[in-house]
C-alpha positions as CSV (number, residue, x, y, z in Angstrom):
1,M,24.3,-62.0,-100.7
2,V,27.2,-59.8,-101.7
3,D,27.7,-62.0,-104.8
4,E,24.1,-61.4,-105.8
5,A,24.7,-57.6,-105.4
6,Y,27.7,-57.8,-107.7
7,E,25.7,-59.7,-110.3
8,A,23.1,-56.9,-110.2
9,C,25.9,-54.4,-110.9
10,L,27.3,-56.4,-113.7
11,A,23.8,-56.7,-115.3
12,I,23.5,-52.9,-115.2
13,A,26.9,-52.5,-116.9
14,R,25.9,-54.9,-119.6
15,Q,22.6,-53.2,-120.3
16,H,24.0,-49.8,-121.1
17,Y,25.7,-49.2,-124.4
18,E,28.9,-47.3,-124.1
19,N,31.6,-46.2,-126.6
20,F,34.3,-47.2,-124.1
21,P,34.7,-50.6,-122.4
22,V,33.0,-51.1,-119.1
23,A,34.0,-54.1,-117.1
24,S,34.6,-55.9,-120.4
25,R,36.1,-59.4,-120.9
26,L,39.5,-57.7,-121.1
27,M,39.2,-56.6,-117.5
28,P,40.8,-59.1,-115.1
29,A,38.0,-61.3,-113.6
30,R,38.9,-60.4,-110.1
31,L,38.4,-56.7,-110.8
32,R,35.3,-56.9,-113.1
33,P,32.7,-56.9,-110.3
34,H,34.3,-54.0,-108.6
35,V,34.5,-51.9,-111.7
36,A,30.8,-52.8,-112.3
37,A,29.9,-51.7,-108.8
38,I,31.5,-48.3,-109.4
39,Y,29.8,-48.0,-112.8
40,A,26.4,-49.0,-111.4
41,F,26.6,-46.3,-108.7
42,A,27.6,-43.6,-111.3
43,R,25.0,-44.8,-113.8
44,G,22.2,-44.7,-111.3
45,A,23.0,-41.2,-110.2
46,D,23.5,-40.0,-113.7
47,D,20.1,-41.4,-114.7
48,I,18.4,-39.5,-111.8
49,A,20.1,-36.3,-112.9
50,D,18.7,-36.8,-116.4
51,E,15.3,-38.2,-115.6
52,P,12.8,-36.2,-117.7
53,G,9.6,-37.0,-115.8
54,R,10.8,-35.2,-112.6
55,T,11.3,-31.6,-111.6
56,P,14.8,-30.3,-110.8
57,A,13.8,-30.2,-107.1
58,E,12.7,-33.8,-107.2
59,R,15.9,-34.9,-108.9
60,L,18.0,-33.1,-106.4
61,A,16.1,-34.7,-103.6
62,L,16.7,-38.1,-105.0
63,L,20.4,-37.4,-105.5
64,E,20.5,-36.3,-101.8
65,E,19.0,-39.7,-101.0
66,W,21.8,-41.2,-103.1
67,T,24.3,-39.3,-100.9
68,E,22.6,-40.7,-97.7
69,H,23.0,-44.2,-99.1
70,L,26.7,-43.6,-99.7
71,H,27.2,-42.4,-96.1
72,G,24.9,-44.9,-94.3
73,P,24.4,-48.7,-94.2
74,P,23.8,-50.1,-97.7
75,R,20.1,-50.5,-98.6
76,T,20.2,-51.6,-102.2
77,P,22.3,-54.2,-104.1
78,V,24.3,-51.4,-105.8
79,F,25.3,-49.9,-102.5
80,E,25.9,-53.2,-100.9
81,A,28.4,-54.1,-103.6
82,L,29.9,-50.7,-103.5
83,A,30.4,-50.8,-99.7
84,E,32.3,-54.1,-100.1
85,T,34.5,-52.7,-102.9
86,R,35.2,-49.5,-101.0
87,K,36.2,-51.6,-97.9
88,R,38.4,-54.1,-99.8
89,F,40.3,-51.5,-101.8
90,D,40.2,-48.6,-99.2
91,L,38.6,-46.3,-101.8
92,P,38.2,-42.7,-100.6
93,R,34.6,-41.7,-100.1
94,E,35.3,-38.2,-101.4
95,L,35.8,-39.5,-104.9
96,F,32.2,-40.8,-104.9
97,E,31.0,-37.5,-103.3
98,Q,32.7,-35.6,-106.2
99,L,30.7,-37.7,-108.7
100,L,27.5,-36.9,-106.9
101,S,28.3,-33.2,-106.8
102,A,28.7,-33.2,-110.6
103,F,25.4,-35.0,-111.1
104,K,23.7,-32.4,-108.9
105,Q,25.3,-29.6,-110.9
106,D,23.9,-31.1,-114.1
107,V,20.4,-30.5,-112.7
108,V,20.9,-26.8,-112.1
109,T,23.7,-25.7,-114.4
110,T,23.1,-25.6,-118.2
111,R,25.9,-23.2,-119.4
112,Y,29.6,-22.7,-118.8
113,D,31.5,-19.5,-119.5
114,T,35.1,-20.7,-119.5
115,W,37.3,-23.8,-119.9
116,D,38.1,-23.5,-116.2
117,E,34.4,-24.0,-115.3
118,V,34.2,-27.0,-117.7
119,F,37.4,-28.5,-116.4
120,D,36.1,-28.2,-112.8
121,Y,33.0,-30.1,-113.8
122,C,35.1,-32.8,-115.4
123,R,37.3,-32.9,-112.3
124,R,34.2,-34.2,-110.5
125,S,32.2,-35.9,-113.2
126,A,34.9,-38.0,-114.8
127,N,38.3,-37.9,-113.1
128,P,37.2,-39.7,-109.9
129,V,36.4,-42.8,-112.0
130,G,40.0,-43.0,-113.4
131,R,41.4,-42.5,-109.9
132,L,39.2,-45.3,-108.6
133,V,40.4,-47.6,-111.3
134,L,44.0,-46.8,-110.5
135,R,43.4,-47.7,-106.9
136,L,41.7,-51.0,-107.9
137,A,44.9,-51.8,-109.7
138,G,47.1,-50.9,-106.8
139,I,48.5,-47.8,-108.5
140,R,48.9,-44.8,-106.3
141,S,51.0,-41.8,-107.4
142,D,50.5,-38.2,-108.1
143,A,51.9,-38.6,-111.7
144,A,49.5,-41.4,-112.4
145,D,46.6,-39.4,-111.0
146,R,47.5,-36.4,-113.3
147,Q,47.7,-38.6,-116.4
148,S,44.5,-40.4,-115.5
149,D,42.8,-37.0,-115.0
150,A,43.9,-35.9,-118.5
151,V,42.5,-39.0,-120.1
152,C,39.2,-39.0,-118.2
153,T,38.7,-35.3,-118.9
154,A,39.4,-36.0,-122.6
155,L,36.8,-38.8,-122.6
156,Q,34.2,-36.6,-120.9
157,L,34.8,-33.8,-123.4
158,T,34.6,-36.2,-126.3
159,N,31.3,-37.4,-125.0
160,F,30.1,-33.7,-124.8
161,W,31.0,-33.1,-128.5
162,Q,29.5,-36.4,-129.5
163,D,26.2,-35.7,-127.6
164,L,26.0,-32.0,-128.4
165,A,22.6,-32.5,-130.1
166,I,21.2,-34.7,-127.2
167,D,22.4,-32.2,-124.5
168,W,21.1,-29.3,-126.5
169,S,17.6,-30.9,-126.6
170,R,17.8,-31.1,-122.8
171,G,18.8,-27.4,-122.6
172,R,22.5,-28.0,-121.8
173,L,25.6,-26.7,-123.6
174,Y,29.0,-27.7,-122.4
175,V,30.9,-25.6,-125.0
176,P,32.4,-22.6,-123.1
177,R,30.8,-19.3,-123.9
178,A,34.3,-17.8,-124.4
179,V,35.1,-20.3,-127.2
180,Y,31.9,-20.0,-129.2
181,E,31.8,-16.2,-128.8
182,H,35.4,-16.0,-130.1
183,H,34.2,-17.8,-133.3
184,R,31.0,-15.7,-133.4
185,A,28.8,-18.8,-133.1
186,Q,25.3,-18.3,-131.8
187,P,23.7,-21.0,-129.5
188,E,20.2,-20.3,-131.0
189,N,21.5,-21.5,-134.4
190,L,21.9,-25.0,-133.0
191,S,18.1,-25.3,-133.1
192,R,17.9,-24.3,-136.8
193,G,20.5,-26.4,-138.6
194,P,22.5,-27.1,-140.6
195,L,25.6,-26.6,-138.4
196,S,27.2,-23.3,-139.3
197,D,30.8,-22.7,-140.2
198,A,31.2,-20.8,-137.0
199,W,30.1,-23.8,-134.9
200,R,32.3,-26.1,-136.9
201,A,35.3,-23.8,-136.1
202,T,34.2,-23.7,-132.5
203,L,34.1,-27.5,-132.2
204,E,37.3,-28.0,-134.1
205,E,39.0,-25.9,-131.4
206,C,37.3,-28.0,-128.7
207,A,38.4,-31.2,-130.5
208,T,42.0,-30.0,-130.7
209,L,42.2,-29.3,-127.0
210,T,40.6,-32.7,-126.3
211,H,43.1,-34.5,-128.4
212,D,46.0,-32.7,-126.6
213,L,44.6,-34.0,-123.3
214,F,44.5,-37.6,-124.7
215,V,48.1,-37.3,-125.7
216,E,49.1,-35.8,-122.3
217,G,47.4,-38.7,-120.4
218,R,48.4,-41.6,-122.8
219,P,51.3,-42.8,-120.6
220,V,48.9,-43.9,-117.8
221,C,47.8,-46.8,-120.0
222,D,51.3,-48.2,-119.8
223,L,51.2,-48.4,-115.9
224,F,48.9,-51.4,-115.9
225,R,49.7,-55.0,-116.5
226,G,48.2,-57.9,-118.4
227,R,44.7,-57.8,-119.7
228,M,43.9,-54.6,-117.8
229,R,46.6,-52.8,-119.8
230,V,44.9,-53.8,-123.0
231,E,41.5,-52.7,-121.5
232,L,42.9,-49.2,-120.8
233,R,44.6,-48.9,-124.2
234,A,41.3,-49.9,-125.8
235,T,39.5,-47.2,-123.8
236,W,42.0,-44.5,-124.9
237,L,41.8,-45.7,-128.5
238,G,38.0,-45.7,-128.4
239,G,38.0,-42.1,-127.3
240,T,40.4,-40.9,-129.9
241,R,38.6,-42.8,-132.6
242,I,35.3,-41.1,-131.7
243,L,37.1,-37.8,-131.9
244,H,38.3,-38.8,-135.4
245,R,34.7,-39.8,-136.4
246,L,33.4,-36.4,-135.2
247,R,35.9,-34.6,-137.4
248,Q,34.9,-36.8,-140.4
249,V,31.3,-35.6,-140.1
250,H,32.5,-32.0,-139.5
251,F,30.9,-32.2,-136.0
252,D,27.3,-32.2,-137.4
253,V,26.0,-34.5,-134.8
254,F,22.5,-33.1,-135.3
255,H,22.3,-35.2,-138.5
256,Q,24.6,-38.1,-137.6
257,R,25.9,-39.1,-134.2
258,P,29.2,-40.9,-134.7
259,A,29.5,-44.2,-132.9
260,L,31.9,-47.1,-133.0
261,N,31.0,-49.9,-135.4
262,A,32.4,-53.4,-135.8
263,G,35.2,-52.2,-138.1
264,D,36.2,-49.6,-135.5
265,L,36.3,-52.3,-132.8
266,L,38.6,-54.5,-134.9
267,V,41.0,-51.6,-135.5
268,I,41.0,-50.7,-131.8
269,A,41.7,-54.3,-130.9
270,L,44.7,-54.5,-133.4
271,E,46.1,-51.1,-132.2
272,A,45.7,-52.1,-128.6
273,L,47.8,-55.2,-129.2
274,T,50.5,-53.4,-131.3
275,W,50.6,-50.4,-129.0
276,R,54.0,-48.7,-128.5
277,A,54.5,-47.4,-125.0
278,T,55.1,-43.7,-124.6
279,P,58.9,-43.1,-124.1
280,R,59.6,-42.3,-120.4
281,S,61.4,-39.1,-121.4
282,T,58.2,-37.6,-122.7
283,T,56.1,-38.3,-119.6
284,R,55.6,-35.7,-116.9
285,S,56.9,-36.5,-113.4
């Protein structure tokens, strides 16, 4: 029965296109179902938060049911698989609760004033996933958690800049007000096109900060062994390559949303295999 639940989670992971590897063939076979269970849980909650056919109150009610599933006996294949994974790896429930709190916030919050507010959202929407993957691999240290948080926040921010047009169509804007006001960019101009110079400057600042976070967290990829190390390197490289693609189109995702193509995947594979570990002297303790 549990095996069937894991298969359902793997099917969900395969059905959703992502820029970054999710339970791919690089992931050790013993961990692949567990990563898929975590992904299926997060994907399902995220879909509820974004469901266009329901009112905010209805979406919040469904997310509250999701919370009840997390706390109670498993009633669906996803939660059955997740319960087994949590038990086997002693995964903290609060990491899953943090994810749900971020999805609930997406229903009611559409603007952010400062980087601190955006980082707080990322702390709950993205960073728990990295910490869960570390624990699946048996890695538990404060330094690893901090480096993982930097990478996961960078991945989340990259997705924000990549999906700026999509989020704007849903009424959301993750660029901090302090940043776009500094560059005198006007949110209402996002509906008019083409992307203004003020918005390009705003997003360049956002991309620079995001790149710095990728660099800060890079050493975490070297903590893993075997195929999982290659998987994490590919994830890091995929994120930085999307950031590069955004800069190539001058951040005008309203006309062209950058995505990884076959050529990018080949480059990522080669760079993952020829990766040079970050010198220990440059890592934070």
